[in-house]
C-alpha positions in Angstrom: -43.0 -4.5 9.2 -45.7 -6.9 7.8 -45.4 -10.5 8.9 -44.8 -11.6 5.3 -41.9 -9.1 4.7 -38.5 -10.7 4.1 -36.3 -10.9 7.2 -33.1 -12.2 5.6 -31.4 -11.7 2.2 -29.4 -14.7 1.0 -26.6 -13.7 -1.4 -26.1 -16.5 -4.0 -23.2 -16.0 -6.5 -22.4 -18.4 -9.2 -20.3 -18.8 -12.4 -20.7 -21.7 -14.8 -22.5 -23.9 -12.2 -25.6 -24.8 -14.3 -25.6 -28.5 -13.2 -25.8 -27.5 -9.5 -27.7 -24.2 -9.4 -31.2 -25.8 -9.5 -30.5 -27.8 -6.3 -29.2 -24.7 -4.5 -32.3 -22.7 -5.5 -34.6 -25.6 -4.5 -32.9 -25.7 -1.1 -34.1 -22.1 -0.7 -37.6 -22.8 -1.8 -37.7 -25.7 0.7 -36.9 -23.5 3.7 -39.3 -23.8 6.7 -38.9 -20.0 7.1 -40.3 -18.5 3.9 -39.5 -14.9 4.7 -36.4 -14.6 2.7 -35.2 -13.0 -0.5 -32.3 -14.1 -2.6 -29.9 -12.0 -4.7 -28.7 -14.3 -7.5 -25.5 -13.0 -9.0 -24.4 -14.4 -12.3 -20.7 -13.7 -12.4 -20.2 -13.7 -16.2 -21.2 -17.3 -16.8 -20.8 -18.7 -20.3 -23.1 -21.7 -19.6 -26.8 -21.5 -18.7 -26.3 -20.4 -15.1 -27.7 -16.9 -16.0 -30.8 -18.4 -17.6 -31.4 -20.6 -14.6 -31.2 -17.6 -12.3 -33.4 -15.5 -14.6 -36.0 -18.2 -14.8 -36.1 -18.4 -11.0 -36.5 -14.6 -10.7 -39.3 -14.7 -13.3 -41.2 -17.4 -11.4 -40.7 -16.3 -7.8 -40.5 -12.6 -6.7 -38.3 -13.6 -3.8 -35.5 -14.1 -6.3 -33.7 -11.1 -7.8 -31.1 -11.4 -10.6 -27.9 -9.4 -10.6 -25.1 -10.0 -13.1 -21.6 -9.2 -14.2 -21.1 -9.1 -18.0 -17.6 -10.6 -17.5 -16.5 -12.7 -14.5 -15.0 -10.6 -11.7 -14.7 -13.3 -9.1 -16.6 -14.5 -6.0 -15.6 -11.6 -3.8 -16.8 -9.0 -6.3 -20.1 -10.9 -6.9 -20.8 -10.9 -3.2 -19.9 -7.3 -2.9 -22.3 -6.3 -5.7 -25.1 -8.0 -3.9 -24.2 -6.5 -0.5 -25.1 -3.1 -1.9 -28.7 -4.3 -2.5 -29.5 -5.8 0.9 -32.5 -4.2 2.7 -33.5 -6.8 5.2 -32.5 -7.0 8.9 -30.3 -10.1 8.3 -28.1 -11.4 5.5 -26.4 -14.7 4.7 -24.5 -16.3 1.8 -25.0 -19.5 -0.2 -22.7 -20.5 -3.0 -24.8 -21.6 -6.0 -23.2 -25.1 -6.1 -24.1 -25.8 -2.4 -27.4 -26.5 -0.6 -29.0 -25.2 2.6 -30.6 -27.6 5.1 -34.4 -27.1 5.4 -34.4 -25.2 8.7 -31.1 -23.3 8.2 -32.8 -19.9 7.9 -35.3 -20.5 10.6 -32.7 -21.6 13.1 -30.2 -18.8 12.5 -32.6 -15.9 12.3 -34.6 -17.0 15.4 -31.5 -17.4 17.4 -30.2 -13.9 16.4 -33.5 -12.4 17.3 -33.3 -14.0 20.8 -29.6 -13.1 21.5 -29.1 -9.8 19.8 -25.6 -11.0 18.6 -23.9 -9.6 15.5 -23.9 -12.9 13.7 -24.4 -16.7 14.1 -22.2 -19.5 12.8 -23.3 -23.1 12.3 -21.8 -26.4 11.2 -21.6 -27.7 7.7 -20.7 -31.0 5.9 -19.1 -32.0 2.7 -21.3 -33.5 0.0 -19.5 -36.0 -2.1 -20.4 -37.9 -5.3 -20.7 -41.6 -4.5 -21.2 -42.7 -8.1 -25.0 -42.2 -8.0 -25.6 -39.0 -6.2 -24.0 -36.4 -3.9 -24.3 -37.5 -0.3 -23.6 -35.4 2.8 -20.9 -36.7 5.1 -20.3 -36.1 8.8 -19.4 -32.9 10.6 -15.6 -32.6 10.6 -13.8 -32.4 14.0 -12.6 -28.8 13.5 -16.0 -27.7 12.5 -17.5 -29.4 15.6 -15.0 -27.8 17.8 -16.0 -24.4 16.4 -19.7 -24.8 16.6 -20.5 -27.3 19.4 -21.9 -27.1 22.0 -24.2 -24.2 21.3 -22.9 -20.9 22.7 -24.9 -17.7 22.8 -23.5 -14.2 22.8 -19.9 -15.4 23.1 -16.7 -13.8 21.9 -13.5 -14.9 20.3 -11.6 -14.5 23.6 -14.1 -16.8 25.3 -14.3 -19.3 22.3 -11.0 -19.2 20.3 -11.8 -22.4 18.4 -14.6 -20.5 16.6 -11.8 -19.2 14.3 -11.7 -22.5 12.5 -15.0 -21.8 10.9 -13.8 -19.5 8.1 -16.5 -19.9 5.4 -18.9 -17.1 4.7 -21.8 -19.4 3.9 -22.0 -21.0 7.4 -23.1 -17.6 8.9 -26.0 -15.3 9.0 -25.4 -11.7 10.2 -27.2 -8.6 11.2 -27.1 -6.4 8.1 -25.6 -3.4 9.9 -22.7 -5.5 10.9 -21.6 -5.5 7.2 -21.6 -1.7 6.9 -17.7 -1.6 6.9 -17.1 -5.2 5.7 -16.5 -6.2 2.1 -14.7 -9.2 0.5 -11.3 -8.8 -1.2 -11.5 -9.0 -5.0 -9.2 -10.5 -7.6 -8.0 -13.3 -5.2 -9.2 -16.7 -4.2 -10.1 -17.8 -0.7 -11.7 -14.4 0.1 -13.6 -15.8 3.1 -10.6 -16.3 5.3 -9.7 -12.7 6.3 -13.3 -11.6 6.3 -14.2 -14.4 8.7 -11.5 -13.4 11.2 -12.5 -9.8 10.9 -16.1 -10.8 11.8 -14.9 -12.7 14.9 -12.6 -9.9 16.1 -15.1 -7.1 15.4 -18.2 -8.6 16.8 -19.6 -7.5 20.1 -20.9 -11.0 20.5 -21.7 -13.9 18.2 -23.5 -17.2 18.5 -22.5 -20.7 17.4 -24.8 -23.7 16.9 -24.0 -27.3 16.1 -26.8 -27.5 13.5 -25.7 -28.4 10.0 -26.7 -25.4 7.9 -25.1 -26.2 4.5 -24.1 -29.2 2.4 -20.9 -28.0 0.8 -20.5 -29.8 -2.6 -17.1 -31.3 -3.5 -17.6 -31.5 -7.3 -16.9 -34.9 -8.8 -14.9 -33.4 -11.6 -12.7 -31.4 -9.2 -13.5 -28.2 -10.9 -14.2 -26.0 -7.9 -11.4 -23.6 -6.9 -11.0 -25.1 -3.4 -10.2 -28.4 -5.1 -7.3 -26.9 -7.2 -4.6 -26.4 -4.6 -2.1 -28.3 -6.8 -1.9 -25.1 -8.9 0.8 -22.5 -8.0 -1.5 -19.5 -8.4 -4.2 -21.1 -6.2 -1.6 -22.1 -3.6 -0.3 -18.5 -3.5 -3.8 -17.1 -2.9 -4.5 -19.8 -0.3 -1.4 -19.2 1.7 -1.9 -15.4 1.5 -5.4 -15.8 2.8 -4.2 -18.1 5.7 -1.5 -15.6 6.7 -3.9 -12.7 6.4 -6.4 -14.3 8.8 -3.6 -14.9 11.3 -2.5 -11.3 11.1 -6.1 -10.2 11.8 -6.2 -12.3 14.9 -2.7 -11.2 16.1 -3.6 -7.5 15.5 -6.7 -8.0 17.7 -4.6 -9.6 20.5 -6.6 -12.9 20.1 -3.6 -15.0 21.2 -5.5 -18.2 22.0 -7.2 -18.0 18.6 -3.9 -17.6 16.9 -2.6 -20.7 18.6 -5.7 -22.5 17.6 -5.4 -21.5 14.0 -1.7 -22.4 13.9 -2.4 -25.8 15.3 -5.1 -26.5 12.8 -3.1 -25.2 9.8 -0.1 -27.4 10.7 -2.3 -30.4 11.4 -4.8 -30.1 8.5 -3.6 -27.8 5.8 0.1 -28.4 5.7 0.3 -32.3 5.3 -1.7 -32.5 2.0 0.2 -29.5 0.6 3.5 -31.0 1.5 2.5 -34.2 -0.2 1.7 -32.2 -3.4 5.0 -30.3 -3.1 7.1 -33.5 -2.9 6.3 -34.3 -6.5 5.3 -30.9 -8.0 7.0 -30.1 -11.3 7.2 -26.4 -10.6 9.9 -25.5 -8.0 7.9 -22.4 -7.1 5.3 -24.6 -5.4 7.5 -26.1 -2.7 9.3 -22.8 -2.3 6.1 -20.9 -1.6 5.0 -23.6 0.9 8.3 -23.7 2.7 8.4 -20.0 3.0 4.9 -20.0 4.5 5.7 -22.7 7.0 8.9 -21.0 8.1 7.0 -17.8 8.7 4.6 -19.7 10.9 7.4 -21.1 12.9 8.7 -17.6 13.6 5.5 -16.5 15.3 5.8 -16.6 19.1 2.4 -18.3 19.4 3.7 -21.3 17.4 5.7 -22.5 20.5 2.4 -23.3 22.2 0.5 -24.6 19.2 -0.4 -28.2 19.5 -1.3 -29.8 16.2 -3.4 -32.9 16.2 -2.1 -35.2 13.5 -5.3 -37.2 13.3 -7.1 -34.2 11.8 -5.4 -34.8 8.4 -7.1 -38.1 8.2 -10.5 -36.5 8.5 -10.0 -34.8 5.1 -10.8 -38.1 3.5 -14.4 -38.1 4.9 
């Protein structure tokens, strides 16, 4: 393979994110490791996202444009791109987020050294401060999952890794994805896939380096900011439960306890607060049913939620 040949494919899906896509693409262009290619998937945008992607592909051969005529969702967009990967490694970047400058260099170099199936790194929220989006600090559950650096570890050795459930914080060997695809037609498609990655891997690496600035949109328009909607809550709880089932099926008892503790400390409190005043009775009913099911799991007896984690959500 020539030294200039791409070593990693970054899958970059986006729908109606024209205000943010240029920054995401610029974060790729700024990488200290230039041997990447990016598959830009326009998922049926009605704004100028597709034009931004097409212009990038026309100006830089490392970018390739793929598209859905009508939106099919994030999972389907990523799956489309997965069929076109022909590099040793692959990763994901949502088109409203940004990579840090050495994200590709750090992840691919570590994977070459360790031979692990994938590597997971830290990430931070990027919030609007009235002037610009500013990255915050690494959240405590992310730090617990990614620090200190661990090479060629497993979920049994490092159960707290299960807290890092986002696709875009990881780079994998391409062959590891041969039998992995994202669910379609639902939100929060990362959750189950992430736990399948942890339970299927022969070994994986974790590093404390911040790889991604995850944008919390100032207008609250991203799906992850819409948990006050019944349909979004339903998908969210289904994804959380599905991830727990993956861990339980794999016999990863310590990881199940870690997930339960984190969900009860971090996910449940803000959802309960919404449920207290939600006008649709289905919302609190869905949430209560989910929490009751959690309490019936035998692992819940030993789960130790840290109530201080809920406060970290404001950072």
